N, C-alpha and C positions, 0 to 999 in steps of 0.2 A: 451569540458567541462572536468574538472578534475574528475577522476574516484571516488575518495573519496567524492567529492561534490555530484556526482550523487547518491552514496549510501546514503549519509546523507539526500538528498532530498527525495529519495524513502522511507526511514525510516519515515520521518516526514509525508509524504503523507499517508502512510499506517496507522500511528497513527490517522491522521485526519479522514480517512475513517472508522476506527474502532469506533471512537467517533460518527460520523454522521450516519453510516449505521448499526452499531452493538450495539449502545447504551452503549458502555463501558465508564468508567471513564478513564482519561489519564493514571493513574498508572496501571490500569487493562490492558489497551491496550499495554503498554510498556512491562508488564510482559508476556502477551500472545506472543508477538513477541519474546522476549528473550527466553521463554520456547520452542518456536517452532524450534529454531536453524536456522531460515530462513536467517539470515545474517552471517552464517558460510559457507564460500565458500571453497570447497576443491580444486578448480582450477580456473584459469581465465575464462575458458569456463563456469563453473557453475555461476560465477558472471555475465558474459555477457548474459547468458540465463535468469538469474533473471532480469536483467535490461531491457531485451527485452519486458517484460510484463509490463503493467500499474500497478502502486501501488494499484489501485482499485481491480485488479484481485487477488493480493496476500492478500488483506484484506478480500475478499470474501472467499478465501481458509481458512483463519483463522476463519472466522465467521461460515461457513458452514461445515468446515472440509474437508480434502483431500479425504475422502471416499464418499462424496456426489457428485456424478457425474452429478446431474440434475440441480444444481443451475444455471448454465450458459444457460440452456434451458428456463429459466423463462424470458420472455421479459421485465419484470420490473427490472431485475438484469443485463441482458446482451443483447446488449452492455451496457456499463456504462451509467447511466442516465445523462441528461444535468446538473444536480446538481453536478456531479463529475467535469465537466469542470469548473463550477463556483468555486468549492472548490479549484481546482488547481490554478486558476487565483488569488483567494484571498490569497492563500499561497504565490504565487510569488510576488504579490503586497506588502504583509507584509514583505517578505524577502528583497525586493528591498528598502523598507523604512528603514530597520534596517541595511543596509550596506552602 
């Protein structure tokens, strides 16, 4: 898969996670991502490490903050709930319909 496409998909899925799990409005979610600098990669390794994690993980970091080291110990948050798999599938289905 094209690296730029992977980045685009990750961005959109993080937005969807912020809407679903964080209760953000779309513009708020996009601003939160932009303000975080999450998509500014200093190297190819940074980008690869970013893409290694699920978009859900990055959304939780944005929701709970990088300083909250306990969110992933909550079984209702980690591993990602089955609703995340459904969200990803819905995104892929809609993307396929529009291409």
